[in-house]
C-alpha positions as CSV (number, residue, x, y, z in Angstrom):
1,M,0.0,0.0,0.0
2,R,1.5,3.3,-1.1
3,K,0.0,6.5,0.4
4,F,0.8,10.0,-0.8
5,Y,0.5,13.1,1.5
6,R,0.2,16.2,-0.6
7,N,1.0,19.8,0.5
8,A,1.9,19.4,4.1
9,A,3.5,21.9,6.6
10,L,6.0,19.3,7.7
11,V,7.0,19.6,11.4
12,T,10.7,18.7,11.6
13,E,13.1,18.9,14.6
14,S,14.4,22.3,13.4
15,G,11.2,24.0,12.2
16,V,8.3,23.7,9.7
17,I,8.8,23.2,6.0
18,K,5.7,24.2,4.0
19,Y,4.6,22.7,0.7
20,T,6.1,19.3,1.4
21,N,4.9,15.9,0.0
22,I,5.5,12.5,1.7
23,L,5.1,9.1,0.2
24,T,4.8,6.0,2.3
25,D,5.2,2.5,1.0
26,N,4.1,-0.6,3.0
27,G,4.2,1.2,6.3
28,K,7.6,2.9,5.7
29,I,8.4,6.5,4.7
30,A,9.7,6.3,1.2
31,Y,10.0,9.9,0.0
32,I,10.0,13.5,1.4
33,G,10.2,16.4,-0.9
34,K,8.5,18.7,-3.4
35,D,7.6,16.1,-6.2
36,N,3.9,16.4,-6.8
37,H,3.5,13.6,-9.3
38,M,3.2,10.4,-7.3
39,T,0.7,8.8,-9.7
40,A,1.5,5.3,-8.5
41,A,0.1,6.0,-5.0
42,D,-2.9,3.9,-4.0
43,I,-4.2,6.6,-1.7
44,T,-3.7,10.4,-1.8
45,V,-4.3,12.4,1.4
46,E,-4.8,16.1,0.7
47,V,-3.1,17.8,3.7
48,D,-4.1,21.3,2.4
49,G,-1.3,23.1,4.1
50,N,-2.0,21.7,7.6
51,Y,0.7,20.5,9.9
52,L,2.1,16.9,9.4
53,S,4.4,15.3,12.0
54,A,5.5,12.0,13.3
55,G,2.9,10.2,15.3
56,F,2.6,11.1,19.0
57,I,4.0,8.7,21.6
58,D,2.5,8.6,25.0
59,I,4.5,6.5,27.6
60,H,2.0,6.9,30.4
61,V,-1.6,6.0,29.7
62,H,-4.0,4.2,32.0
63,G,-7.2,4.3,29.9
64,G,-9.8,6.4,28.2
65,N,-13.4,6.7,27.1
66,G,-14.7,4.6,30.0
67,Y,-12.1,1.8,29.8
68,E,-8.9,1.1,31.7
69,F,-6.1,-1.4,31.1
70,M,-6.6,-2.9,34.6
71,D,-9.9,-4.2,33.2
72,G,-7.8,-6.8,31.4
73,T,-10.2,-7.3,28.6
74,K,-9.8,-7.5,24.8
75,E,-12.4,-4.7,24.5
76,S,-10.5,-2.4,26.8
77,F,-7.3,-2.7,24.7
78,G,-9.2,-1.9,21.5
79,K,-11.3,0.9,22.8
80,I,-8.5,2.7,24.6
81,A,-6.4,2.5,21.4
82,E,-9.2,3.9,19.3
83,Y,-9.8,6.8,21.6
84,H,-6.2,7.9,21.9
85,A,-5.5,7.4,18.2
86,S,-8.3,9.9,17.5
87,H,-6.2,12.4,19.5
88,G,-3.0,11.8,17.6
89,I,-1.4,9.0,19.5
90,T,0.2,6.3,17.3
91,S,2.3,4.5,20.0
92,M,1.9,4.1,23.8
93,L,2.9,2.2,26.9
94,A,-0.1,0.5,28.6
95,T,0.1,1.6,32.2
96,T,-1.0,-0.1,35.4
97,L,-1.4,1.4,38.9
98,A,-0.9,-0.1,42.3
99,G,-3.5,-2.9,42.7
100,D,-4.1,-6.4,43.7
101,M,-1.2,-8.6,42.4
102,S,-3.6,-11.1,40.9
103,E,-5.3,-8.4,38.9
104,T,-2.0,-7.0,37.7
105,L,-0.8,-10.4,36.6
106,A,-4.1,-10.9,34.8
107,F,-3.6,-7.6,33.0
108,L,-0.1,-8.8,31.9
109,D,-1.6,-12.0,30.5
110,A,-4.2,-9.9,28.7
111,Y,-1.5,-7.5,27.3
112,N,0.4,-10.4,25.7
113,E,-2.7,-11.8,24.3
114,Y,-4.6,-8.7,23.0
115,A,-2.1,-5.9,22.4
116,P,-0.6,-7.5,19.3
117,E,-4.1,-7.7,17.7
118,V,-4.7,-3.9,18.0
119,S,-4.4,-2.0,14.7
120,A,-5.4,1.5,15.8
121,L,-1.9,2.2,17.3
122,N,1.3,0.5,18.4
123,Y,1.4,-0.9,21.9
124,L,5.1,-0.6,22.8
125,G,5.0,-2.5,26.1
126,V,3.8,-2.1,29.7
127,H,4.6,0.6,32.2
128,L,4.2,-0.6,35.8
129,E,3.3,2.4,37.8
130,G,3.5,0.9,41.2
131,P,3.0,-0.8,43.6
132,F,6.5,0.1,44.8
133,F,5.8,3.6,46.1
134,N,6.3,5.6,49.3
135,P,3.0,5.8,51.1
136,K,3.9,9.4,52.0
137,Q,3.5,10.3,48.3
138,A,0.7,7.9,47.4
139,G,-1.3,10.6,45.6
140,A,-4.3,8.9,44.0
141,Q,-2.6,5.4,44.3
142,D,-4.6,3.3,46.7
143,P,-2.3,3.0,49.8
144,K,-3.5,-0.5,50.7
145,Y,-1.8,-1.9,47.6
146,L,1.6,-0.3,48.1
147,V,4.4,-2.8,48.9
148,P,8.2,-2.7,49.2
149,P,10.3,-3.8,46.1
150,T,11.4,-7.2,47.4
151,K,12.1,-9.9,44.9
152,E,9.0,-11.8,46.2
153,N,6.9,-8.8,45.3
154,Y,8.3,-7.9,41.9
155,A,9.6,-11.1,40.3
156,P,6.2,-12.4,39.2
157,Y,5.7,-9.3,37.0
158,L,9.0,-9.7,35.2
159,K,8.2,-13.1,33.8
160,Y,5.9,-11.8,31.1
161,G,8.5,-10.1,29.0
162,C,6.4,-7.1,28.2
163,V,7.5,-4.7,31.0
164,K,9.4,-1.8,29.4
165,R,9.2,0.7,32.2
166,V,8.7,0.7,35.9
167,S,8.0,3.7,38.2
168,L,9.1,3.2,41.8
169,A,10.4,5.2,44.8
170,P,14.2,4.8,44.8
171,E,14.5,5.4,48.6
172,L,12.7,2.2,49.5
173,D,14.7,-0.8,50.7
174,G,15.2,-3.2,47.8
175,A,15.0,-0.6,45.1
176,S,18.7,-0.9,44.1
177,E,18.5,-4.6,43.5
178,F,15.2,-4.2,41.6
179,T,16.8,-1.5,39.5
180,R,19.7,-3.7,38.5
181,E,17.3,-6.4,37.4
182,L,15.2,-4.0,35.3
183,L,18.3,-2.5,33.6
184,A,19.5,-6.0,32.8
185,M,16.3,-6.6,30.9
186,G,16.4,-3.3,29.1
187,A,13.6,-1.6,31.0
188,V,13.4,2.1,31.8
189,V,13.5,2.9,35.5
190,S,11.7,6.0,36.7
191,A,11.3,7.7,40.0
192,G,7.7,8.2,41.0
193,H,5.5,8.7,44.0
194,T,8.8,9.2,45.9
195,D,9.8,11.1,49.1
196,A,13.5,10.9,48.1
197,S,15.9,13.6,49.1
198,F,18.1,15.3,46.5
199,A,21.0,13.2,47.5
200,E,19.0,10.0,47.3
201,M,17.9,11.0,43.8
202,E,21.5,11.7,42.7
203,E,22.4,8.2,43.9
204,A,19.4,6.7,42.2
205,H,20.4,8.4,38.9
206,I,23.9,7.1,39.1
207,N,22.5,3.6,39.7
208,G,20.3,3.7,36.6
209,F,17.1,5.8,37.1
210,S,16.7,7.8,33.9
211,L,13.3,9.4,34.2
212,M,11.0,11.3,36.6
213,T,7.4,10.2,36.7
214,H,5.0,13.2,36.3
215,L,7.4,15.8,37.6
216,Y,6.0,17.8,40.5
217,S,3.2,15.3,41.1
218,A,3.5,13.0,44.1
219,M,7.1,13.7,44.9
220,S,9.1,15.5,47.5
221,G,10.3,19.1,47.1
222,V,12.5,21.5,49.1
223,H,11.8,21.2,52.8
224,R,13.3,22.1,56.2
225,R,15.1,19.9,58.6
226,G,15.3,22.2,61.7
227,V,16.7,25.4,60.4
228,W,18.2,23.9,57.3
229,R,16.6,23.6,53.9
230,T,17.3,20.5,51.7
231,G,16.3,19.7,48.2
232,G,14.0,16.9,47.2
233,A,13.1,14.9,44.1
234,I,11.6,17.8,42.3
235,E,14.8,19.8,42.5
236,A,16.8,16.7,41.4
237,G,14.5,16.4,38.4
238,L,15.1,20.0,37.4
239,L,18.8,20.2,38.1
240,I,20.3,16.8,36.9
241,D,20.7,17.5,33.2
242,T,20.8,13.9,32.2
243,L,17.5,12.9,33.8
244,Y,14.4,12.9,31.6
245,A,11.3,14.4,33.0
246,E,7.8,13.5,32.0
247,I,5.1,16.2,32.5
248,I,1.3,16.0,32.5
249,A,0.8,18.8,30.1
250,D,-3.0,19.1,30.4
251,G,-2.8,22.7,31.5
252,L,-4.1,21.9,35.0
253,H,-1.5,19.6,36.7
254,L,1.1,22.3,36.1
255,P,0.4,26.0,35.8
256,E,2.0,28.2,33.2
257,C,4.9,29.3,35.4
258,L,5.9,25.7,36.2
259,L,5.7,24.6,32.6
260,K,8.0,27.5,31.6
261,L,10.4,26.7,34.5
262,I,10.6,23.1,33.5
263,V,11.3,24.0,29.9
264,K,14.0,26.5,31.0
265,C,15.7,23.9,33.2
266,K,15.4,20.8,31.0
267,G,14.9,21.8,27.4
268,R,13.0,19.8,24.8
269,E,15.7,17.1,24.7
270,K,14.8,15.9,28.2
271,I,11.0,16.7,28.5
272,I,8.4,14.1,27.6
273,L,4.7,15.0,27.4
274,V,2.4,12.4,28.8
275,S,-1.3,12.3,29.5
276,D,-1.5,10.0,32.5
277,A,-5.0,9.5,31.1
278,S,-7.5,7.6,33.2
279,R,-10.8,5.9,32.3
280,G,-12.3,9.3,32.6
281,A,-10.6,10.7,29.4
282,G,-13.5,11.4,27.0
283,L,-16.2,11.2,29.7
284,A,-18.5,14.1,30.6
285,E,-18.0,16.6,33.4
286,G,-19.3,15.2,36.7
287,T,-19.0,11.5,35.7
288,I,-18.0,9.2,38.5
289,F,-15.8,6.3,37.4
290,K,-13.4,3.7,38.7
291,L,-9.7,4.4,38.9
292,G,-8.2,1.0,38.4
293,S,-10.2,-2.1,37.8
294,L,-14.0,-2.1,37.7
295,E,-14.1,-4.6,40.5
296,K,-11.5,-3.3,42.9
297,G,-10.8,0.3,41.8
298,Q,-11.7,3.4,43.8
299,D,-14.3,5.9,42.8
300,V,-13.0,9.2,41.3
301,K,-14.7,11.9,39.3
302,V,-14.3,14.2,36.4
303,K,-14.3,17.8,37.7
304,D,-13.2,21.0,36.1
305,D,-11.7,19.0,33.1
306,I,-9.5,16.9,35.3
307,A,-9.8,13.6,37.3
308,M,-10.0,14.0,41.1
309,L,-10.5,11.9,44.2
310,M,-14.0,12.1,45.5
311,D,-13.0,14.3,48.4
312,E,-11.0,16.5,46.0
313,T,-7.8,16.2,48.0
314,A,-5.7,15.0,45.1
315,F,-5.8,14.7,41.3
316,A,-6.4,11.2,40.0
317,G,-4.7,11.2,36.7
318,S,-6.0,13.3,33.8
319,V,-8.7,13.3,31.1
320,A,-6.3,14.5,28.4
321,S,-4.7,13.0,25.4
322,G,-2.0,13.8,22.8
323,D,-3.5,16.8,21.0
324,R,-4.2,18.6,24.3
325,L,-0.7,18.1,25.5
326,V,0.8,19.7,22.4
327,R,-1.8,22.5,22.5
328,T,-0.9,23.3,26.1
329,M,2.8,23.6,25.4
330,V,2.1,25.9,22.4
331,K,-0.8,28.0,23.7
332,T,0.1,28.2,27.4
333,A,3.9,27.6,27.6
334,G,4.5,29.6,24.4
335,L,6.7,27.0,22.6
336,P,7.1,26.9,18.8
337,I,5.1,24.0,17.3
338,H,8.2,22.0,16.4
339,D,9.5,22.1,20.0
340,A,6.2,21.0,21.5
341,V,5.9,18.2,18.9
342,Y,9.5,17.1,19.6
343,M,8.5,16.4,23.3
344,I,5.9,13.9,22.3
345,T,7.7,12.3,19.4
346,A,11.5,12.4,19.3
347,T,12.2,12.6,23.1
348,P,10.1,9.6,24.1
349,A,11.4,7.6,21.2
350,K,15.0,8.3,22.3
351,L,14.2,7.3,25.9
352,L,12.7,4.0,24.8
353,G,15.5,3.3,22.3
354,I,13.2,3.2,19.3
355,D,14.3,6.4,17.6
356,S,15.9,4.5,14.7
357,R,12.4,3.7,13.5
358,K,10.0,6.1,15.3
359,G,9.7,9.7,16.5
360,S,10.5,11.7,13.4
361,I,9.6,11.9,9.7
362,E,12.6,10.4,7.9
363,V,13.0,8.1,4.9
364,G,13.1,4.5,6.1
365,K,11.3,5.1,9.4
366,D,7.8,3.7,10.3
367,A,5.0,5.6,8.7
368,D,3.5,6.8,11.9
369,I,1.9,10.1,10.8
370,V,-0.5,12.6,12.2
371,V,-2.0,15.6,10.5
372,F,-3.5,18.5,12.5
373,D,-4.5,22.2,12.1
374,E,-3.1,25.3,13.7
375,N,-5.2,24.7,16.9
376,I,-3.8,21.1,17.1
377,N,-7.1,19.5,16.1
378,I,-6.4,16.1,14.6
379,I,-7.4,15.7,11.0
380,H,-5.7,12.4,10.0
381,N,-3.8,9.7,11.9
382,S,-2.2,6.5,10.6
383,C,0.5,4.2,12.0
384,Y,2.6,1.2,11.0
385,C,1.4,-1.6,13.3
């Protein structure tokens, strides 16, 4: 199948190139240029001067449109993919949360069975968000499911071969050994729901932690011990140049000033836009839904365009997706479109080690392509699955 994209404003790493045409052939990018005579194409997509970029990659997604991965059903994998594909996502990590071990193992079984059958987008693997968190920074994670990272607690999850990223609190006993095992299997190790000090985060980074899970959310910041101030995980995320930082760029988790501060400290090379989308993404204001599995999850609600615990003491993930993340960084943080897109394409691809085939529009790479207008409304989306 050969597909020809005509008259695109191509979003590249360095800027936007207008009047560009792209030919894909059997799921790979075959041509980029000005030639307008691809008569052998099977399908022509008239881009009409709108933006065209590499497909968006979301490495932190729990669900959407009434479904969540912890449901562990074939329908949930398909419906979540369809929803986020309609918002520009072409690849994602299916994300868990702290829950009953039997449910999480059932999800891993379901992932290996159902994810390969999905055609709406690429499932790149699993992100285990918990249960190895500090109870002091539980956030919307259910505290009753939090456990220390002992081999007995984590070994059952690693047998499935699909875990590509784990978020955990590096200050917990057992975290160092767990990290060594994860690095040996090629997984990304991320600091999340952590009460670590700056010094503990420095050590964790030396030992292999490469990412901060939703920077600023559910992590320690500067605090006082007696008369002395000491930095926390937030300051480490901002100051350690080689640490990646994912941010929930829904415009609500982080206000404008913090978005701009993170950009100033980290730059686009180390920022990854994520949705942290829950089952509530796509549901109406006021809807009450389950965070986690339908059987054992906790009630949360959609309020003011975000997900919250019922008592409104903490956010409970987001109701966003890819297009909204880019829109926030352009409209609120004031970034050029190519920098905002870079943070949801090239940067996550580099973190996951898949940048040789995804994350940018280049000849020979996978034909993961999204077309959107100046307000980042998605017009067309296709992926190589």
